[in-house]
ROSE-4610 file (N, C-alpha, C; in Angstrom, 1 decimal, always signed):
// ROSE-4610
residu = [M/M/M/N/N/N/N/N/N/I/I/I/Q/Q/Q/P/P/P/R/R/R/S/S/S/G/G/G/T/T/T/S/S/S/F/F/F/I/I/I/L/L/L/K/K/K/K/K/K/G/G/G/Q/Q/Q/R/R/R/L/L/L/K/K/K/V/V/V/T/T/T/D/D/D/I/I/I/K/K/K/G/G/G/E/E/E/Q/Q/Q/V/V/V/S/S/S/D/D/D/L/L/L/V/V/V/C/C/C/F/F/F/N/N/N/L/L/L/N/N/N/D/D/D/K/K/K/E/E/E/E/E/E/Y/Y/Y/L/L/L/S/S/S/S/S/S/G/G/G/R/R/R/T/T/T/I/I/I/D/D/D/Y/Y/Y/A/A/A/E/E/E/T/T/T/I/I/I/F/F/F/L/L/L/T/T/T/T/T/T/G/G/G/H/H/H/L/L/L/F/F/F/Y/Y/Y/S/S/S/N/N/N/R/R/R/S/S/S/N/N/N/V/V/V/M/M/M/F/F/F/E/E/E/I/I/I/V/V/V/E/E/E/D/D/D/T/T/T/V/V/V/G/G/G/R/R/R/H/H/H/D/D/D/F/F/F/L/L/L/L/L/L/T/T/T/P/P/P/C/C/C/S/S/S/S/S/S/D/D/D/T/T/T/F/F/F/R/R/R/I/I/I/I/I/I/Y/Y/Y/G/G/G/H/H/H/T/T/T/D/D/D/P/P/P/H/H/H/R/R/R/G/G/G/C/C/C/F/F/F/G/G/G/N/N/N/L/L/L/C/C/C/H/H/H/A/A/A/L/L/L/D/D/D/E/E/E/Y/Y/Y/G/G/G/I/I/I/K/K/K/P/P/P/D/D/D/D/D/D/I/I/I/P/P/P/I/I/I/T/T/T/F/F/F/N/N/N/L/L/L/F/F/F/M/M/M/H/H/H/V/V/V/T/T/T/V/V/V/D/D/D/G/G/G/D/D/D/S/S/S/G/G/G/K/K/K/V/V/V/S/S/S/V/V/V/L/L/L/P/P/P/P/P/P/K/K/K/S/S/S/K/K/K/A/A/A/G/G/G/D/D/D/H/H/H/I/I/I/I/I/I/I/I/I/E/E/E/A/A/A/K/K/K/M/M/M/D/D/D/L/L/L/I/I/I/V/V/V/G/G/G/L/L/L/T/T/T/A/A/A/C/C/C/S/S/S/A/A/A/E/E/E/M/M/M/S/S/S/N/N/N/N/N/N/Y/Y/Y/A/A/A/F/F/F/K/K/K/P/P/P/I/I/I/G/G/G/W/W/W/E/E/E/I/I/I/L/L/L/D/D/D]
num = [1/1/1/2/2/2/3/3/3/4/4/4/5/5/5/6/6/6/7/7/7/8/8/8/9/9/9/10/10/10/11/11/11/12/12/12/13/13/13/14/14/14/15/15/15/16/16/16/17/17/17/18/18/18/19/19/19/20/20/20/21/21/21/22/22/22/23/23/23/24/24/24/25/25/25/26/26/26/27/27/27/28/28/28/29/29/29/30/30/30/31/31/31/32/32/32/33/33/33/34/34/34/35/35/35/36/36/36/37/37/37/38/38/38/39/39/39/40/40/40/41/41/41/42/42/42/43/43/43/44/44/44/45/45/45/46/46/46/47/47/47/48/48/48/49/49/49/50/50/50/51/51/51/52/52/52/53/53/53/54/54/54/55/55/55/56/56/56/57/57/57/58/58/58/59/59/59/60/60/60/61/61/61/62/62/62/63/63/63/64/64/64/65/65/65/66/66/66/67/67/67/68/68/68/69/69/69/70/70/70/71/71/71/72/72/72/73/73/73/74/74/74/75/75/75/76/76/76/77/77/77/78/78/78/79/79/79/80/80/80/81/81/81/82/82/82/83/83/83/84/84/84/85/85/85/86/86/86/87/87/87/88/88/88/89/89/89/90/90/90/91/91/91/92/92/92/93/93/93/94/94/94/95/95/95/96/96/96/97/97/97/98/98/98/99/99/99/100/100/100/101/101/101/102/102/102/103/103/103/104/104/104/105/105/105/106/106/106/107/107/107/108/108/108/109/109/109/110/110/110/111/111/111/112/112/112/113/113/113/114/114/114/115/115/115/116/116/116/117/117/117/118/118/118/119/119/119/120/120/120/121/121/121/122/122/122/123/123/123/124/124/124/125/125/125/126/126/126/127/127/127/128/128/128/129/129/129/130/130/130/131/131/131/132/132/132/133/133/133/134/134/134/135/135/135/136/136/136/137/137/137/138/138/138/139/139/139/140/140/140/141/141/141/142/142/142/143/143/143/144/144/144/145/145/145/146/146/146/147/147/147/148/148/148/149/149/149/150/150/150/151/151/151/152/152/152/153/153/153/154/154/154/155/155/155/156/156/156/157/157/157/158/158/158/159/159/159/160/160/160/161/161/161/162/162/162/163/163/163/164/164/164/165/165/165/166/166/166/167/167/167/168/168/168/169/169/169/170/170/170/171/171/171/172/172/172/173/173/173/174/174/174/175/175/175/176/176/176/177/177/177/178/178/178/179/179/179/180/180/180/181/181/181/182/182/182/183/183/183/184/184/184/185/185/185/186/186/186/187/187/187/188/188/188/189/189/189/190/190/190/191/191/191/192/192/192/193/193/193]
x = [-1.3/-2.6/-2.5/-3.2/-3.3/-4.4/-4.3/-5.3/-5.9/-7.2/-7.9/-8.2/-7.7/-7.9/-9.3/-9.8/-11.2/-11.6/-12.8/-13.5/-12.6/-12.0/-11.3/-11.5/-10.8/-11.0/-9.8/-9.8/-8.7/-9.3/-8.4/-8.8/-7.6/-7.9/-6.8/-7.4/-6.6/-7.0/-7.0/-8.0/-8.2/-8.4/-7.4/-7.4/-8.3/-8.9/-9.7/-9.0/-9.7/-9.2/-8.5/-8.2/-7.6/-8.8/-8.4/-9.4/-9.0/-10.1/-9.9/-10.5/-9.7/-10.2/-10.3/-11.5/-11.8/-12.1/-11.3/-11.4/-11.9/-12.9/-13.3/-12.4/-11.4/-10.3/-10.7/-11.6/-12.0/-13.4/-14.2/-15.6/-16.5/-17.7/-18.8/-18.3/-17.6/-17.2/-17.6/-18.3/-18.8/-17.7/-17.7/-16.8/-17.6/-17.6/-18.4/-17.5/-18.0/-17.2/-18.0/-17.2/-17.8/-16.7/-17.2/-16.2/-16.7/-15.7/-15.9/-15.0/-15.5/-14.7/-13.5/-12.3/-11.0/-10.9/-11.5/-11.3/-12.5/-13.5/-14.6/-15.3/-15.0/-15.5/-17.0/-17.6/-19.1/-19.8/-19.1/-19.7/-19.3/-20.3/-20.1/-21.1/-20.8/-21.6/-23.0/-23.9/-25.4/-26.1/-26.6/-27.3/-28.6/-29.3/-30.6/-30.5/-29.5/-29.4/-29.0/-28.1/-27.6/-28.7/-29.5/-30.6/-31.6/-31.9/-32.9/-32.6/-31.3/-30.9/-30.8/-30.3/-30.2/-31.5/-32.5/-33.8/-33.8/-32.8/-32.7/-31.9/-32.1/-31.3/-30.2/-30.2/-29.3/-28.2/-27.2/-26.2/-25.0/-24.5/-23.5/-22.7/-22.0/-21.2/-22.0/-21.3/-21.9/-22.7/-23.0/-23.8/-22.8/-23.4/-22.7/-23.2/-22.3/-22.6/-22.4/-23.5/-23.6/-23.4/-23.0/-22.8/-24.1/-24.1/-25.2/-25.5/-24.6/-24.7/-25.0/-25.3/-25.6/-24.5/-23.2/-22.1/-21.6/-21.1/-20.7/-19.4/-19.3/-18.1/-17.3/-18.0/-17.3/-18.3/-17.7/-18.5/-18.0/-18.9/-18.5/-18.1/-16.8/-16.4/-16.2/-16.2/-16.1/-16.7/-17.5/-18.1/-18.4/-17.7/-17.9/-19.0/-19.6/-20.7/-22.0/-22.2/-23.4/-24.5/-24.1/-25.1/-24.5/-24.9/-24.4/-25.6/-25.3/-26.4/-26.1/-27.1/-27.0/-28.1/-28.8/-29.9/-29.6/-28.8/-28.5/-27.3/-27.4/-26.3/-25.2/-24.0/-22.9/-23.2/-22.8/-23.0/-22.2/-22.7/-22.1/-22.3/-21.7/-21.9/-23.4/-24.1/-25.6/-26.3/-25.8/-26.3/-26.2/-25.0/-24.7/-25.5/-25.8/-26.6/-28.0/-28.6/-30.0/-30.4/-29.7/-30.1/-29.6/-28.3/-27.7/-27.8/-28.1/-28.2/-26.8/-25.8/-24.4/-24.4/-23.8/-23.6/-22.3/-21.3/-20.0/-19.8/-20.5/-20.5/-19.2/-18.9/-17.8/-18.2/-17.2/-17.5/-18.1/-17.9/-18.5/-17.8/-18.4/-17.9/-18.0/-19.0/-19.2/-18.0/-17.7/-16.6/-15.3/-15.1/-13.9/-13.7/-14.8/-14.7/-14.4/-15.1/-14.8/-13.3/-12.7/-11.3/-10.4/-10.8/-9.9/-10.0/-11.2/-11.4/-11.1/-10.8/-10.5/-9.3/-8.3/-7.1/-7.4/-8.5/-9.0/-9.9/-10.2/-11.1/-12.5/-12.8/-14.2/-14.7/-15.8/-16.3/-17.5/-17.8/-18.9/-20.2/-20.6/-21.9/-21.8/-20.6/-20.4/-20.5/-20.5/-20.5/-21.9/-22.2/-23.5/-23.6/-24.7/-24.9/-23.8/-23.2/-22.1/-22.7/-21.8/-22.1/-21.5/-22.3/-21.9/-21.6/-20.3/-19.8/-20.1/-20.6/-20.8/-22.0/-22.6/-23.7/-24.9/-25.6/-26.8/-28.1/-28.8/-30.0/-31.2/-32.2/-33.5/-34.6/-35.5/-36.6/-37.9/-38.8/-40.0/-40.9/-41.5/-42.3/-43.6/-44.1/-45.4/-45.2/-44.4/-44.3/-43.2/-42.2/-41.1/-40.0/-40.2/-39.2/-37.9/-36.8/-35.5/-34.9/-34.2/-33.5/-32.0/-31.1/-29.7/-29.3/-28.9/-28.6/-27.1/-26.5/-25.1/-24.7/-23.5/-23.1/-23.0/-23.2/-23.1/-21.6/-20.7/-19.3/-18.6/-17.7/-16.8/-15.4/-14.5/-13.1/-12.6/-12.0/-11.4/-12.3/-13.6/-14.6/-14.1/-14.5/-14.0/-14.9/-14.7/-15.4/-14.4/-14.5/-13.5/-14.4/-14.0/-14.6/-13.6/-14.1/-13.2/-13.6/-12.7/-13.0/-13.3/-14.3/-14.6/-14.3/-13.8/-13.2/-12.2/-11.4/-10.5/-11.3/-11.0/-11.8/-11.0/-11.6/-11.1/-12.0/-11.4/-12.2/-12.0/-13.1/-13.1/-13.6/-12.9/-13.2/-13.0/-13.9/-13.9/-13.9/-13.6/-13.9/-15.0/-16.2/-17.4/-17.4/-18.0/-18.0/-19.3/-20.3/-21.6/-21.7/-22.2/-22.3/-23.2/-24.4/-25.4/-24.9/-24.2/-23.7/-22.7/-21.9/-20.8/-21.0/-22.2/-22.5/-21.8/-21.7/-21.2/-19.7/-18.9/-17.4/-16.8/-15.7/-15.0/-13.7/-13.6/-12.4/-11.9/-10.7/-10.0/-10.6/-10.4/-10.7/-9.5/-9.3/-8.1/-8.5/-7.6/-7.8/-6.5/-6.6/-5.5/-5.9/-5.0/-5.3/-4.6/-5.4/-4.9/-4.8/-3.6/-3.4/-3.7]
y = [-3.1/-3.7/-5.2/-5.9/-7.4/-7.8/-9.0/-9.5/-10.8/-10.9/-12.2/-12.8/-13.9/-14.6/-15.0/-15.1/-15.4/-16.7/-16.6/-17.7/-18.2/-17.3/-17.6/-16.6/-16.7/-15.7/-15.6/-14.7/-14.5/-13.9/-13.8/-13.2/-12.5/-11.5/-10.7/-9.9/-9.2/-8.3/-6.9/-6.2/-4.7/-4.1/-3.3/-2.6/-1.4/-1.1/+0.1/+1.3/+2.1/+3.3/+3.1/+1.8/+1.5/+1.5/+1.8/+1.7/+0.6/-0.1/-1.1/-0.6/-0.7/-0.3/-1.6/-1.8/-3.0/-2.5/-3.0/-2.5/-3.6/-3.2/-4.1/-3.8/-4.7/-4.4/-4.3/-5.3/-5.3/-5.0/-4.8/-4.4/-5.6/-5.4/-6.4/-7.7/-7.4/-8.6/-8.3/-9.2/-9.1/-9.6/-9.0/-9.4/-9.5/-10.7/-10.9/-10.5/-9.7/-9.2/-9.6/-10.2/-10.5/-10.1/-9.8/-9.5/-9.9/-10.1/-10.5/-9.6/-9.5/-8.7/-9.6/-9.0/-9.7/-10.2/-9.5/-9.9/-10.7/-11.0/-11.8/-12.3/-13.4/-13.9/-14.2/-14.2/-14.4/-13.1/-12.0/-10.8/-10.7/-10.6/-10.6/-9.6/-9.4/-8.5/-8.9/-8.0/-8.4/-7.6/-8.3/-7.6/-7.1/-7.9/-7.4/-6.2/-6.1/-4.9/-3.7/-3.9/-2.8/-2.2/-3.1/-2.6/-1.9/-2.5/-2.0/-0.6/-0.4/+1.0/+2.0/+1.5/+2.4/+2.8/+1.9/+2.0/+2.0/+1.2/+1.1/-0.2/-0.8/-1.9/-1.4/-0.1/+0.5/+1.2/+0.5/+1.0/+1.5/+2.8/+3.4/+4.4/+5.3/+6.3/+6.9/+6.8/+7.4/+6.4/+5.2/+4.2/+3.5/+3.2/+2.4/+1.0/+0.1/-1.4/-1.9/-2.6/-3.0/-4.5/-4.9/-6.3/-6.9/-8.1/-8.8/-8.3/-7.5/-6.9/-5.3/-4.9/-3.5/-2.5/-3.0/-2.2/-1.9/-0.7/-0.3/-1.0/-1.7/-2.5/-1.7/-1.0/-0.2/+0.8/+1.7/+2.7/+2.8/+3.0/+3.2/+4.7/+4.9/+6.3/+6.8/+5.9/+6.2/+5.1/+5.4/+4.4/+4.9/+4.4/+4.9/+4.2/+3.2/+2.5/+2.8/+2.7/+3.0/+2.0/+0.8/-0.3/-1.6/-2.2/-3.4/-4.2/-5.4/-6.3/-6.7/-6.7/-7.2/-8.2/-8.7/-9.6/-11.0/-11.3/-12.7/-13.3/-14.6/-15.3/-15.6/-15.8/-16.1/-17.4/-17.4/-18.6/-19.7/-20.9/-22.1/-23.3/-24.4/-25.6/-25.9/-25.7/-25.9/-24.9/-23.7/-22.7/-23.2/-23.7/-24.2/-25.5/-26.3/-27.5/-27.2/-26.3/-26.0/-25.0/-23.9/-22.9/-23.2/-23.6/-23.8/-25.2/-26.2/-27.6/-28.3/-27.7/-28.3/-29.7/-30.7/-32.0/-32.1/-31.2/-31.2/-29.7/-29.2/-27.8/-27.2/-26.0/-25.2/-25.0/-24.8/-24.5/-23.1/-22.2/-20.9/-20.0/-18.8/-17.9/-18.4/-19.1/-19.7/-20.6/-21.5/-22.5/-21.8/-20.7/-19.9/-19.2/-18.6/-18.0/-19.0/-20.1/-21.2/-21.5/-21.7/-22.0/-20.9/-19.6/-18.5/-18.1/-18.3/-18.0/-19.1/-20.2/-21.4/-21.1/-20.4/-20.1/-19.2/-18.6/-17.8/-18.5/-19.8/-20.6/-20.3/-19.7/-19.4/-20.6/-21.2/-22.4/-22.0/-23.0/-22.7/-22.1/-22.7/-22.3/-20.9/-20.3/-19.0/-17.9/-18.3/-17.3/-16.8/-15.5/-15.0/-14.5/-13.8/-13.2/-12.2/-12.1/-11.2/-9.9/-8.9/-7.7/-7.9/-8.0/-8.4/-7.1/-6.7/-5.5/-5.6/-4.6/-4.4/-5.3/-6.1/-7.0/-6.2/-6.5/-5.7/-6.6/-6.4/-7.2/-6.2/-6.6/-5.8/-6.6/-5.8/-6.4/-5.9/-6.7/-6.3/-5.8/-4.6/-4.0/-4.7/-5.4/-6.1/-7.5/-8.3/-9.7/-10.0/-9.1/-9.3/-10.1/-10.5/-11.4/-10.6/-11.4/-10.8/-11.2/-10.3/-10.6/-10.2/-11.1/-10.8/-10.3/-9.0/-8.4/-8.1/-7.8/-7.6/-6.4/-6.5/-5.4/-4.1/-3.0/-1.7/-1.2/-1.9/-1.5/-1.6/-0.6/-0.6/-0.9/-1.1/-1.3/-0.1/-0.4/+0.6/+1.1/+0.8/+1.3/+0.6/+1.3/+0.8/+1.3/+0.7/+1.1/+1.1/+2.1/+2.1/+2.1/+1.2/+1.1/+1.5/+2.1/+2.4/+1.6/+0.8/-0.1/+0.8/+0.4/+1.1/+0.2/-1.0/-1.9/-2.7/-3.5/-4.4/-5.6/-5.9/-6.8/-8.0/-9.1/-10.2/-10.1/-9.9/-9.7/-10.9/-11.4/-12.4/-11.7/-12.0/-11.3/-12.3/-12.2/-13.1/-12.4/-13.1/-12.8/-13.8/-13.3/-14.2/-15.2/-16.3/-17.5/-17.7/-16.9/-17.2/-16.5/-17.3/-16.8/-15.6/-15.7/-14.6/-13.3/-13.4/-12.3/-11.4/-12.1/-11.5/-11.4/-11.4/-11.3/-12.4/-13.6/-14.8/-14.7/-14.0/-14.0/-13.9/-14.5/-14.5/-13.7/-12.7/-11.8/-11.7/-11.1/-10.9/-9.6/-9.6/-8.4/-7.9/-6.6/-6.0/-5.4/-5.5/-5.0/-4.4/-3.4/-2.9/-2.2/-2.3/-1.6/-0.2/+0.8/+2.2/+2.6/+3.0/+3.4/+4.9]
z = [-4.4/-4.3/-4.3/-3.5/-3.5/-4.4/-5.0/-5.9/-5.4/-5.4/-5.1/-6.5/-6.7/-8.0/-8.2/-9.5/-9.7/-8.9/-8.4/-7.7/-6.5/-5.8/-4.6/-3.5/-2.4/-1.3/-0.4/+0.6/+1.5/+2.8/+3.8/+5.1/+5.6/+6.5/+7.0/+8.2/+8.9/+10.1/+9.6/+10.0/+9.7/+11.1/+11.5/+12.8/+12.8/+14.0/+14.1/+13.6/+12.8/+12.1/+10.8/+10.5/+9.1/+8.1/+6.9/+5.8/+4.8/+4.3/+3.4/+2.0/+1.0/-0.3/-1.2/-1.7/-2.5/-3.9/-4.9/-6.3/-7.2/-8.0/-9.1/-10.3/-10.5/-11.4/-12.8/-13.3/-14.7/-14.9/-13.8/-14.0/-13.9/-13.4/-13.3/-12.5/-11.4/-10.5/-9.1/-8.5/-7.1/-6.2/-5.0/-3.9/-2.6/-2.0/-0.8/+0.4/+1.3/+2.5/+3.7/+4.7/+6.0/+7.0/+8.2/+9.3/+10.7/+11.5/+12.9/+13.8/+15.0/+16.0/+16.3/+16.1/+16.3/+17.8/+18.7/+20.1/+20.7/+19.9/+20.3/+19.0/+18.5/+17.2/+17.2/+18.3/+18.4/+18.0/+17.8/+17.3/+15.8/+15.0/+13.6/+12.9/+11.6/+10.8/+10.6/+10.9/+10.8/+9.7/+8.7/+7.6/+8.2/+9.0/+9.6/+10.4/+11.3/+12.1/+11.3/+10.4/+9.5/+8.7/+8.0/+7.2/+8.0/+9.2/+10.1/+10.5/+11.0/+11.5/+10.4/+9.2/+8.0/+7.4/+7.6/+7.0/+5.4/+4.9/+3.5/+3.2/+2.0/+1.5/+0.6/+0.2/-0.7/+0.1/+0.6/+1.5/+0.7/+1.1/+0.4/+1.3/+0.7/+1.5/+2.7/+3.8/+5.0/+5.9/+5.3/+6.1/+7.1/+8.3/+9.3/+9.2/+9.5/+9.4/+10.8/+11.3/+12.7/+12.8/+14.1/+14.4/+15.0/+15.2/+15.9/+17.3/+17.8/+19.1/+19.0/+17.8/+17.6/+17.8/+17.7/+17.7/+16.3/+16.0/+14.7/+14.4/+13.3/+12.8/+11.8/+10.9/+9.9/+9.3/+8.5/+7.8/+6.4/+5.4/+4.0/+4.0/+3.6/+3.5/+2.0/+1.1/-0.3/-1.1/-2.2/-2.9/-4.3/-5.3/-6.7/-7.5/-6.9/-7.6/-7.0/-5.6/-5.0/-5.0/-5.5/-5.6/-5.2/-4.1/-3.5/-3.0/-2.5/-2.0/-0.6/+0.3/+1.6/+2.0/+0.9/+1.1/+0.9/-0.1/-0.5/+0.2/+0.5/+1.2/+0.2/+0.7/-0.2/-1.0/-2.3/-3.1/-2.5/-2.8/-2.2/-3.2/-2.8/-3.7/-3.8/-2.7/-2.8/-3.7/-3.8/-4.7/-6.1/-6.5/-7.8/-8.1/-7.1/-7.3/-7.5/-6.6/-6.6/-7.7/-7.8/-8.8/-10.2/-10.3/-11.6/-12.2/-11.3/-11.7/-12.0/-11.4/-11.5/-10.8/-11.4/-10.8/-10.1/-10.5/-9.8/-9.4/-8.4/-8.1/-7.5/-7.8/-7.2/-5.8/-4.9/-3.5/-3.2/-4.2/-4.1/-3.0/-2.9/-1.9/-0.5/-0.2/+1.2/+1.5/+0.5/+0.7/+0.8/-0.1/+0.0/+1.3/+1.8/+3.1/+4.2/+4.2/+5.2/+5.2/+4.0/+3.9/+4.4/+4.0/+4.4/+5.9/+6.5/+7.9/+8.9/+8.4/+9.3/+10.1/+9.6/+10.4/+11.7/+11.7/+12.8/+13.7/+13.4/+14.2/+13.9/+12.8/+12.4/+11.6/+12.0/+11.4/+10.4/+9.5/+8.5/+9.2/+10.3/+10.9/+11.5/+11.6/+12.1/+11.1/+9.8/+8.7/+8.4/+8.5/+8.3/+6.8/+6.5/+5.2/+5.0/+3.9/+3.6/+3.0/+3.0/+2.3/+0.9/-0.1/-1.5/-2.3/-2.3/-2.9/-4.4/-5.0/-6.4/-7.0/-6.1/-6.6/-6.8/-7.9/-8.3/-8.2/-7.1/-6.9/-6.8/-7.6/-7.5/-6.8/-6.3/-5.6/-6.2/-6.7/-7.3/-6.2/-6.4/-5.3/-5.0/-6.0/-5.7/-5.2/-6.0/-5.6/-4.6/-4.5/-3.7/-4.3/-5.6/-6.3/-6.4/-6.1/-6.3/-7.6/-8.3/-9.5/-9.4/-9.8/-9.8/-11.2/-11.3/-12.6/-12.6/-13.8/-13.9/-13.0/-12.4/-11.6/-12.4/-11.7/-12.3/-12.3/-11.6/-11.5/-12.8/-13.1/-14.2/-13.7/-14.6/-14.3/-13.5/-12.3/-11.5/-10.4/-10.5/-9.4/-8.1/-7.0/-5.7/-4.6/-3.5/-2.2/-1.1/-0.2/+0.9/+2.2/+3.1/+4.4/+5.5/+6.6/+7.7/+8.9/+9.5/+10.6/+11.9/+12.6/+13.8/+15.0/+14.8/+15.8/+15.1/+15.8/+15.2/+14.6/+13.4/+12.6/+12.0/+11.9/+11.0/+9.8/+8.6/+7.4/+6.5/+5.9/+4.9/+3.6/+2.5/+1.2/+0.1/-0.9/-2.1/-3.4/-4.4/-5.8/-6.2/-6.2/-6.3/-7.4/-7.1/-8.0/-8.8/-8.5/-9.2/-10.5/-11.5/-12.9/-13.0/-12.5/-12.6/-12.0/-10.8/-10.1/-10.8/-11.7/-12.4/-13.9/-14.3/-15.8/-16.6/-15.9/-16.6/-17.0/-16.2/-16.4/-15.0/-14.7/-13.4/-13.5/-12.7/-12.7/-11.3/-11.2/-9.9/-9.2/-7.9/-7.1/-6.4/-6.4/-5.8/-4.4/-3.4/-2.1/-1.5/-0.7/+0.0/+1.3/+2.3/+3.5/+3.5/+3.8/+3.8/+5.3/+5.7/+7.1/+7.3]
């Protein structure tokens, strides 16, 4: 198993039919996942289309994830947590400045994804909303207010996705305090053939 160190990220290729297992090694750690079509980087993971077609914001085993062109990019085939987020954007230096009031902010998941995906020619403006693995966000039914709660994941919990096309994947160990119950931990990942 490969490890993503706390508050960092990586990128790699996941071929059609391969499975990616992402593990919360110590518990209560979010991992932001984004992907692009390996053969056409203008096709990318779409939160809006995925939520629209699934008719739910609670995506788990059996759900398909769609691109901006309505093509299936991957499917969740195993999920030991069952609670993730696809509403909120990856944390960034602006997140830490605006929400947390940091004067010397960390670059966050967005900056880590920018760095990790640069080798594939993917630029900052190309990065959409990520699928935030293990992140626990609630939405108030009356006001619509969102709240970020501690992840429900425990040490060793995991999710497995199966690629339905050749993908470039970006993956992080999230850098936001609230998302991770105010502790930063590594994320494990491995490609299963």
